[in-house]
N, C-alpha and C positions, 0 to 999 in steps of 0.2 A: 504493500500500500504506500502511496505517496504521502509523506508526512511533512516534507519541507521542500520548498521550491525557490530556486534562484531566479530572479527576474533580470534578464540580460537586456534591459532597455531602460528608457527614461520617459519623463513627461507623463501625459495623460494615460497612455497605454500601460505604463508601469503601475500607476495608481489604480487603474481598472483591474489589473491582475491581483494586486494586493487585496482589493475589496472582495473579489471572487474567492480568493484563498481563505480569507477570514471567515466568510460565510460557510465554507466547507470545513473549517477547523484545521486548515493547513498552515504551517509556519512559513514565513517568507524571509528571504535574504535579498536586499537591494544592493546592487553594485552600482557605483556612480563615479562620475568624473569630478575633478576638482571644481568645475564650474557649476555642478549640480548639488552642491552641499545644502543649498536652501530648498531644494525641490521637495514637494509634499510626499512623494513616494519614499524618499529617504527617511523622512520623519515618521511615517506611519508603518513602515515595514518592521518586522520583529527584530531584524538585524540589518546592518549596513556595512559595506566594505568599499573603500575608495580604491579604484583600480587604475588610476592614471590621470594625466593632464586633461585640459579642456577639450582638445581636439579629439574627434571620434577615432582617428587613427592611433591615438595614444590611450584609448580607454574602451569605448563600446565596440570597436572593431578588433580588439586584442583578444582573440580566442584563448590564447595561452593564459592570460591573466584571469579571464572569466572561469576557465576550468580550474585554475589554482584556487580561486576563491570558493568554488563549489566543493573542492576537496577539503579545504581548510574548515569550512563551515558544515561539512558532512551533509550535503543536500541529496535528495533523491532524484530531483528532476530540474530541468532548466526550461523556463518559458522565454522564448526569444522575442515575443511581441511581433511588431512589423518593422521593416527596415533593418538596418545594421546587419546582423548575422542570421536573420530569420529565414532566408532562402539560400543559405550557404551550405551546400551538401557536405563539404569537408568538415565544417563545424558540427553538423549533425552526426557525422561519422565519429568524430572525436568524442562526442558525448556517449555514443553507443559503445565505443571501445573502453571508455572509463566506467561503464555500467551506470551511467547517469541517463535517465529517461529524457529524451528530447521531446518537448510537448509540441508536436507537429508531425508531419509525415516522415516516413523512412527516407534516409539519404538517397536511396535509389530513385524514389519518386521525385525528389527535389531536383536531382541531376537530370532526369528524363524531361521534366516539364520546364526546367530552367533554361534548357537549350530550345529556343523557340522553333527552330527548324525540326528538331527531333519531336517536339511536342505536336507540331502540325501533322507530321507523318504518322504519329501514334494515334491521334484522334481521327485522322482521315481513314485509317484502316478499320477503325471502329464504326465508320459510317456517319461521322459528324461532319457537316459542311465546313469547308475552310475557304478562305479568300484565295483566289487564283494567284499564283506566284512562283518563285523559283523553288526547285527541289533542294532545299538546304542553302548553305552559304554560297555566294557567287565568288569565283576564284579571281576574277579580274574585271576591270571596267568594261572591256569588250564583251565578256560573257554577260555582264549585268545589263548592258544596252540591248543585247539580243533578247533577253527575257522581257525587258520593258516594252520593246516593240511587239513582241509576241502577244503579251496580255493586253497591251494597249494603254496609252497614257490617259489620265495621270496615274503615276505609280508612287508608292511610298517606300523609301529605303530605310530598313530597320536594323539596328544592332542585334546580333544573335544573343548577346548577353545583356540586352538593354533593359531599361526600366525608368519610370519617372519622366518619360518624354525625351530622354537623352539618346543621341544616336539615331534620331528619326528625322527624315527629310523628305519633302514632297517634290516631285519633278513633273512638269507638264509637257516636256518635249526633250529631244536629244541634247539641245544646248544647255538647258538648265540641269539635265541629268548629270552631265559631266562634272559640274560644279558641286551639286548636292551630294553626289556619290562620295567625293573625297572629304567633304565637310562631315558627313555622317560617320565615315571611317575614323577620322581624327577625333571626333567627339567620343566615339565608342572606345577608342584606344585609351584616351585620357580618363574617361569615367570608369571603365570596367577592366582595363588592361587587355582588352581583346577587340581588335578592329574588324572582326568578321561581320559582314552584313548580308541580308537577304532581301529580296524584292517581292512586293505584293501589289496587287491592284489597289489603287486608292479609291475607296468608296466615298463619294462626296456627300456631305451633310447627313451622315448616318446617325442612328441612336447608338449609344454605348450602353449595353445592358449586360449585367453580370448575374450569375446564379450562385447562391451560397450552397456549398456542399458540406455535408457532414457524413463521415464514414468511420465505422469502427473496425477493429482487427478481426472481427468474426464474419466479415463479408457483407455487412449491411451498408448500403450507400443510399442516402436520401438527399433531396434538395429542399431548401427552406425558402423557396421563392426567389424573386429577382429584385435587383436594385437598378434603377435608371441613373446612370452616372454621366449623362450627356453634357451637363454644364461643366465645361473644362476651360482652362486657359493654358495654352502651350502643353497640352496633354496631361495637365495636372488637374485632378478633380476638385471642384469647389462645392458642389451641391449634389447630394444623392437622395433618392426617394424610392419608396416602395409602397404599393405596387407601381409599376410604370404606367403613366397615363396613355401610353401608345399601344401596349400589348392587348390583343384580344384574348379571351379565355382559351381559344384553340391554339393560338400561337404560343401562349404561356406553357401549355401542356407539351407542345412539341419541343420547345427549348429546354424545358425541365428534363425531359427524357434524354435529350442530346447531352445535357450537362452531366447526367448520371453516367451515360455511356463513356464520356470522356474521362471521368474520374475512375471508372472501373478499368478502362484501358491502361491507366497509369498505376493500377493496383494501389489506389490511394487510401490513406488512413488519416483521420483527424479532420480539422476544418480547412477548407480551401475554396477557391472561387474560380469558376469558369467564365471567361469574359468573351462576349460576342459583339459584333457590329451588326446592326439591323438596318436594312435600307428602307426606302419609302414604301416599297411594295410588300414589306414583311419578310423578305429573304434574310436569313441570318447566317453568320459565318463566325466560326471559332477564331479568336485571335491569340489568346494565351490563357494559361492557368497560373493563378497566384497561389503558391503553396504555403500559405500562412494565414493568420487572421488579418482581416482588412481594416483599414482606418474606419470605414463606414459600417462596421458590423452592428453598431447599436440600432441602425434603421431596421435591420432584420429582427433583432431582439424585441423591439417595441411592437412590430407587426405580428410576430408569432408568439411572443411570450417565452421564448426559449433563450436561456443564458448561454451564449456561445463559448465564453471562456470556461465556464464550469464544465460544459460538454467536452471541450478540448482536454481538460485535466482528467475527466472520467475515462475518455477514450485512451489516453496515454497510460492510464492505470490498468488498462486491459478490460474495462467494463464494456458490456454490450449496450448499445443504444436501446433505451427502454420505451421507444415509441416507433411507430411505422409511418410511412408516407401519408397514409390516410388520416393520421392523427394531427398532422400539421395544418393549423388553421390560420387564415389570413383575414383577420377581422378588423384591422385598423389601417390607416394611412400614416406614414411617417416621412418626415423630411429632415435631412441633416445639413447644416451650414458649417463649413470649416472656417473657424475664426483664426486668421493668420495675423501675425505682427508685421503687417505690410501697409504701405500707403498706396491705395488704388488710384489716388489722384496724381501720383508721380510714378506711373508705370510699375506699380507694385514693388517699389524699392523696400527692402527689409527695414524694420523699425525696432531693433533691439533697444533695451533700456529698462529703467525701473518704473514699475507701475505705481501710480499714486493712488487715487481713489479707484476702488474695484467694487462693483455691485453686480451680482449674478442674478439673472432673471429666474423666476420660478412660477409656481401655480400649476393648476391641473394641465396635464399633457405636455409638460416641459421637462426635459432632461438636459443637464449640462455636464459633459465629461471634460474636466480641465484640471490642471495642476498648478495654476497660478492664483495669486491673491494679492491684496494690497501690500506694497513694499517688496514684492518679488522682482528680482532683476532677470530679465530675459537675456540669456547669453547670445552672442553673435555666431556661435559655432555650429548650430544645428538647424534643422528644418524650422520654418517660421510658424508652424501651426501651434497655437496655444490653447485651443479648445474646440469642442464640437458641440453645437447646439442642436439638439434633436427635439422636434416638436411633432406631436401625433394627435390624431383624432379619429372619429368614426368615418369621416370622409376626407377627400383631398382638400376640399374647400375649408373645412374646419382646421386642418393641419396648416394650411397656408395662412389663414387668419391668425392662428396661434403663433406661428413663426414670426409674422410681422409684429405682433404685439410684444413678443419676447425680445426681439431685436431692438424694439423701441425703448425698452427699459434696461437693456444691457449696457452698463457703463464701465469703460476702461480708460482711465486718464493717465497721461504721462508718455504714452506711445501712440502711434497710429495703428489702426486695425482695419480689417475688412468688414466690420459690422455695418457701416453705412452702405457699402456695396451690396451686401446681402439684403438689407432692408429695401433698397431700390429694386433689386431683382424680384423680391416677393410682391412688389406692387406693379411689376411690368406685365402688360397684357399678354405678351407672347408667352411668358413663363406661366402665367395664370391659366392660359388656355391649354397648357400642356404640349406646346409646339416646339420646345427647345430641342435642337439637335447639337451635334458637336461643333457646329458653326455658330451657335447662339452667342457666345461671349464676344466674339469679334464684332458681330453686328451690334450687340448691346452697348459695348464700349464706344463704338463709332457714333451712336446716336444719343449718348448720355453725356451731359455736361460734367467735366471733371469736378467742378465745385460741389456737385451733389454728394461727393464722397469725402469732403473735408470735415 
């Protein structure tokens, strides 16, 4: 039985894991960088160990220091959260070799689905639709151009080891392809240490819809519905909601079955996400699998009533899922706004610094996952997200109204945040009508005065 968990992460997800463990009666060990000594998860965990300097490369990405802390504190398992080492197959292997449970999939599945070309081939063989493109990485610019011409422009060039929008470039013809091909390779090399890229047909103005998967070690694989993640800026999600205002009941069933097929093909265990692009006609295509808990998992939790972090821990413990697909009910609508320490009026420039006045919204149907408070200093070394505001109701309309109200009473002074941006989106007719595609943010920013975000 798992009795003590090391949390190999920071911020709101680390705090989220602390809370789930406390409800399960499991002890927690927080590891932290020198910059995070003030963070709430460090204060609320049962134990805490500093593992290095402020930079991620000196702390949260140091697998050796995390494993050492785990051995010193005698933990049973490590929860990696999202980001950092959460999708690092080598780290999962290290945990396995040290007899420490990795709360996530097996290293084999991480490796398989982490290579996007291998992932596409795996799900294609399982009968899941994929975006037309190259058969794996392209070896040269000449080979890449041949693929682009064969499938037809526009195309998107993607890093094999990519994520977070890095190493992704769009080309509309041979001339732009030559430039974007090399830019994508250079970005990929710098970000991931691997410059390999592959080519896909670029689907213009699609919906980005993902399905939450949960699978145990006894062969049961379920989906917990979808999240519409179409509101993005530079491939970074800003708003997520469930259910999607675009999917019909029939399309939802088809995509859910395809998501389960993809997870089964990867011999998947634990929580994961199958991501699709959906065109205007309802055709859907697999793009990738995230082999970890997602930032936006609370949306699914509020719609289904299922605690995903607790389920992750139970699956890692070897327990069987105690419910079936037919038991999963979707009786609410939920919307999540990612609150970032950025200035949307100045091209989203990061805004680290010390928070003065801090007032968190509340009331019926409002959830806030955040690790910040009055007097907390946001360090400049990490992702700019400082919280997630999740609002839910019996209908999409009630969830939207609640989100607008909650954003109106959310106060963070001393730094710039994306709160005014989200408030403007919640009042935007295009978003209210459920018509947002992945092209929405570019259009919204072009027609919205910057002073609205000040």
